[in-house]
C-alpha positions as CSV (number, residue, x, y, z in Angstrom):
1,M,-7.5,18.6,17.4
2,A,-5.8,21.3,19.4
3,R,-3.2,23.5,17.8
4,A,0.4,23.8,19.1
5,Y,1.3,26.9,21.1
6,A,3.3,29.5,19.3
7,D,7.1,29.4,19.5
8,D,7.2,32.9,21.1
9,L,5.1,31.6,24.0
10,R,7.5,28.8,24.5
11,L,10.5,31.2,24.6
12,R,8.7,33.5,27.0
13,V,7.9,30.7,29.4
14,L,11.5,29.4,29.2
15,A,13.0,33.0,29.8
16,A,10.7,33.5,32.8
17,Y,11.7,30.1,34.2
18,E,15.4,30.7,33.7
19,R,15.0,34.2,35.4
20,G,13.5,32.4,38.4
21,E,10.1,34.2,38.2
22,G,8.3,31.2,39.7
23,S,7.7,27.5,39.8
24,C,6.1,25.6,36.8
25,R,2.6,25.9,38.4
26,V,3.1,29.7,38.9
27,L,4.3,30.2,35.3
28,A,1.5,28.0,34.0
29,A,-1.1,30.2,35.7
30,R,0.6,33.4,34.5
31,F,0.9,32.4,30.9
32,G,-2.5,30.5,30.7
33,V,-1.1,27.1,29.8
34,S,-1.1,23.8,31.6
35,W,1.4,22.8,34.2
36,E,2.5,19.8,32.1
37,Y,3.2,22.1,29.2
38,V,5.6,24.2,31.3
39,R,7.2,21.1,32.7
40,K,7.6,19.6,29.2
41,V,9.2,22.8,27.9
42,V,11.6,23.1,30.8
43,R,12.6,19.3,30.4
44,Q,13.2,19.8,26.6
45,A,15.2,22.9,27.2
46,R,17.5,20.9,29.7
47,E,18.0,18.3,27.0
48,G,19.0,21.0,24.5
49,Q,15.8,21.4,22.6
50,R,14.7,25.1,22.9
51,Q,12.7,25.3,19.7
52,R,9.5,23.3,19.1
53,V,10.0,19.9,17.5
54,P,8.4,20.0,14.1
55,Q,5.5,17.5,13.9
56,S,4.3,15.4,11.0
57,R,0.6,14.7,10.6
58,F,1.3,12.0,8.1
59,G,3.4,9.5,10.0
60,P,7.0,8.5,9.2
61,P,8.4,9.0,5.7
62,S,8.0,6.0,3.4
63,R,10.9,3.7,2.8
64,V,9.7,3.3,-0.8
65,T,11.6,6.3,-2.2
66,G,12.0,7.3,-5.9
67,P,15.0,5.0,-6.5
68,V,13.0,2.0,-5.0
69,Q,10.1,2.8,-7.3
70,T,12.4,2.9,-10.4
71,H,13.9,-0.4,-9.4
72,L,10.5,-1.9,-8.9
73,L,9.4,-0.8,-12.4
74,A,12.6,-2.2,-13.8
75,L,12.1,-5.5,-12.2
76,V,8.6,-5.9,-13.4
77,D,9.6,-4.6,-17.0
78,G,12.5,-7.2,-17.1
79,Q,10.4,-10.1,-15.9
80,P,6.6,-9.5,-16.3
81,D,5.7,-12.9,-14.7
82,I,7.6,-12.2,-11.5
83,T,5.6,-13.1,-8.4
84,I,5.0,-10.7,-5.5
85,E,7.1,-12.8,-3.3
86,E,10.1,-12.9,-5.8
87,L,9.7,-9.1,-6.2
88,R,9.8,-8.5,-2.5
89,E,12.9,-10.6,-2.1
90,R,14.7,-8.9,-5.0
91,I,13.9,-5.4,-3.6
92,A,15.2,-6.5,-0.2
93,A,18.4,-7.9,-1.7
94,D,19.1,-5.2,-4.3
95,M,18.0,-2.0,-2.4
96,G,18.0,-3.1,1.3
97,V,14.4,-2.2,1.7
98,A,12.3,-4.7,3.7
99,M,8.7,-4.8,2.4
100,S,5.9,-7.1,3.4
101,W,4.0,-9.1,0.8
102,T,0.9,-6.9,1.1
103,W,2.9,-3.6,0.9
104,T,4.7,-4.9,-2.2
105,Q,1.3,-5.7,-3.8
106,R,-0.1,-2.3,-2.9
107,W,2.9,-0.6,-4.5
108,T,2.5,-2.6,-7.7
109,Q,-1.1,-1.5,-7.8
110,R,-0.2,2.1,-6.9
111,L,2.3,2.2,-9.8
112,D,-0.3,0.6,-12.1
113,L,1.9,-2.4,-12.9
114,R,0.1,-5.2,-14.6
115,R,1.9,-8.4,-14.2
116,K,1.4,-11.0,-16.8
117,K,0.9,-14.7,-16.2
118,S,3.7,-17.0,-17.1
119,R,3.2,-18.9,-20.3
120,S,4.1,-22.1,-18.5
121,T,1.0,-21.8,-16.3
122,P,-1.5,-24.5,-17.2
123,P,-4.7,-23.2,-18.7
124,N,-8.0,-23.5,-16.7
125,K,-9.5,-26.9,-16.9
126,T,-13.1,-25.8,-16.7
127,P,-14.5,-25.3,-20.3
128,P,-16.4,-22.0,-20.8
129,P,-20.1,-22.3,-21.4
130,T,-21.3,-22.1,-25.0
131,A,-24.5,-20.7,-26.3
132,S,-25.3,-23.9,-28.2
133,E,-25.8,-25.8,-25.0
134,G,-29.5,-25.5,-24.1
135,P,-31.3,-26.8,-21.2
136,R,-31.1,-30.6,-21.2
137,S,-34.3,-32.5,-21.2
138,T,-34.7,-35.3,-18.7
139,E,-37.8,-36.6,-20.4
140,A,-37.5,-39.9,-22.2
141,S,-38.9,-39.7,-25.7
């Protein structure tokens, strides 16, 4: 990926443009940059942005901040059998942070939260296999 031009180059291009030393195309050839770069710098300067806009390589900051994580931990500690959907709704109501079901589940895994089953959940109906059950013979004796 290409690197950003240095801020001093940006400022020199702007100073030359403001002094009227040439058009965008002339300045681009003089400073060894593209015409679009000079045009972008001039447009941003007109809008009040003389310095380069800091760029983030990692996308927007997460809405799940420290207080939201603490609240998530407290909710699961207070009610270990809470479902993902209930957890998502409580966080939205209490903290004002909208999270999808999948994102809520990922954060519970990321925070290493082990949610326990409710004791009111019926047990599995399938009996476990036992070692005493051998192969059944279909032969008639």
